N, C-alpha and C positions, 0 to 999 in steps of 0.2 A: 429385660431384655436377651434375643434369642439370636446369637451367631450359631450357624449352620458348617460355615465352612468359609474358610479366608484361604488365599491367593496371595503369594509376593512373585512379583517378576523383577530382576534387576533391570535396569534396559541403561544405556550410553543416550546421550543428548549430543548431537550435533550441536552448533552455534554456527548460526550461516553471516556469513560478512555482511554488511548493511552500511549504505552510506545514503546520505540527504540530498535531494536535489532543488529545485525550486522550477516550478513551470507556472506559465501563463494561460488565463483561459479568458472567455469573452468576458467576465464577469469581476476579473480578480486574481491574485497570486494564489498558488496551494503550495503547501511543502508536499515533498511524496519522499517516502523509504524507498529505497531502490536495494533488495535483496537480490544478492549474486551464491550462486552453486555453481562447482565445475561441470562444464559439460552443457549447461542450459541458458537459454536467456535471462538477461536482469529482468526482475518483478517490480514494476512501481506499487506502489500501495500508496494512494493518495489520502491525507491527514483527514480523517473525518470533522474533526472540530473544524478547521478551513473552509471545507465543504458545507458545512451546516451554515457556519458565520456569513459565507459569499450567497446561498440560496435562502438564507430568511431577509437577507439584505437586500435582492432582488427579487423577491416574491416568487423564485421555482422550485420545484422540486431538489432535493440535495444532490439526490441520483444523477440529475441534470449536469449538476459542477462535476460531481467523482468523473461521470464518463468522461467529460471534458479534459481533465486534467490525469483520466489512465492516457488517453487518445496525444496528449501533449505529452507527458512523459514518454511512451513508446515512440514519439518520434523525437524529443531529444536522445533521447537512448540510443538510437540508430543511427543519430548522426556522430555521434560521438564513438562508434565502430565501426566507421567508414574510414 
């Protein structure tokens, strides 16, 4: 084993605050994690396993469920900001 060069760099890690919401899609409910950073809009992330389970149950692509969950989460978050 030959190692020519190794470099180390110390970094700081910032943990973004997160919370969960449940949104409804035409195929069922999906849990979403919502990340919030100062000065930025909240960013939802639908749970993959929830989207996959609904997609399999209804015979549709999982990204179709994921897209619907994103849209529902964005709408829900927009209503809470008003």
